[in-house]
N, C-alpha and C positions, 0 to 999 in steps of 0.2 A: 416523580419518585421522591419519596422523603429523603432528606439529606442524610439521615442515619443509614438508610439503605445504600446510598451512594458511597458513604464512608466504608461500610462493610464490604461492598463490591471492590473498592480500591484496595483495602487491606488484603482481601483474597487474591487479587491480581498480583500484589507485591510478593506473595509467597512463591510465585513461579518465576521471578526475575530479580535482578540486582537492586531494583528500586525499593525505597522505603517511603511510606506515607509519614511525613514528619510534621504535618500541620493540617488541621481541618477546621474551617471557620464557617459557621452557618449564619452568624448574626447579620452580616451585610452583603457579603459577596458570594456565599456558597462556594468557597475556594478550598481546593485540595492541593497541598504542596508535596512534591516528591523530590527525593535526593538519592543519588548513587555515586559511589566512587568511580572515577577520579574527579570529583567536584562537579558532577552533572546535576542540574536542578531544573525543574519546570513546575508550573502550576496549571491547574485546570479550573476555570470558572464554570460552574454548573448552572444550567438554566433552571428556572423555577416554573415548571409547566402548571403546577397547582394554582399559581397566582395568575394564570392566563398568559404567561410569558411565551413568546414564540422564538426567543433567542436560541441559538445553538450553543453547544459547548465552545469554550475558547481556551486555547493553550498559549502559554507564553513563558518566557524565562527572563530572569534578571541578568543572566550570564550571556555576554556577547558571543562567547564560544558556542553556546547551545542554540542560539536563535536561528542560524541558517539551517540547522537540522530539523527544526520544527516546521519549516515551510511545507513539507509534504503532508504533515498532519493537519496543518491549517487549511491546505487546499482540500484535503479529504473532508474535513468538517463542513466546509462551505459548499461542497458538492450537494447535489439533490438528495433529499430525504433526511429524516432525523436520524441521528446516530446515538448509540448507547455509550455510556461511559466506558465500558470494556472495549468497544470498537475503537474509541478515541485513544485509549491507553495503549492498545496493541499497535496502532499506527505510530504513536509516539515512540514506543519501544523499537519498532522497525527502523524508524528514522535515526535513533541513537545507536544502533548496532555498531557502526564504525567507531564511534567514540568509546564504546564499551569494549572494543577489541574483539568483537564477535564477527563472524563471517556474515556478509550480506546475504540475505535470503530473498529470492524473488517472490513477489506476491502471487503472481500467476504462473503456474507451471507450463502454460501454453506459450510456445514461441511462435509468433505469427510468421516467421520467416522459414520455419522448417515444419513441413507437414509430415504426417506419418509416412514411413518409408514404404514406397510402392515399388514393386519390382518393375523395372522398365522393360517394355516390350522391345525386342530387337527391331531395328529398322528393316523394313522389307527390302529385299534385293531389288535393285532397279530393274524395271521391266525391259526386256530386250527390245531394242528399237525395231520396228517393222521394216522389212526390206522394201525400199522404195524403188520402183522402176522409173527410170528416167524416160520421160516422154520422147518418143521418137527414136529411142536407142534400143536396139535389140540386144538381149543378153545371150546371145548364142555364141 
C-alpha cells in the first residue's frame, strides 16, 4: 500500500477516537505518530510491501507509561497472518482504553465458561429397589 494511502487510512481512523495523527514520515521509516490526551503517544512503523519487504507493522512508544499497554497490540501483530493498518490501530486503541478512561471492551463476546442456557432435565426418581427374597427364608 502506498504511504499516502496509509496516512489517509490513519486520518480516517482518528476521526472515530481521541487520537490525532501528529506526524507522518515516508522518507526513511514509513512512520505514523499518534497522540491523545492525557499524554498518550505511540507510533507505527509501516512495512513497505512494494519493495519486497516481508516485515509486519511495528508499534512502539517513547512513553514508559504507554509501553506496557502496547504489549497486546505487539502480540497481535506478531501472530499469524498479515495485518492491516486499521486492524493494528484498533488493537492499540483497545489496549489504551484504560488509560483513556474508557470501559474495557471484550474482543470476543463468547465466554468459554458459560454456554447457552439449557433447561436442565429433572433428575429421574430413583427406581424402587426390587424385593429380594432371602434364600431359604419363607416370607409367610
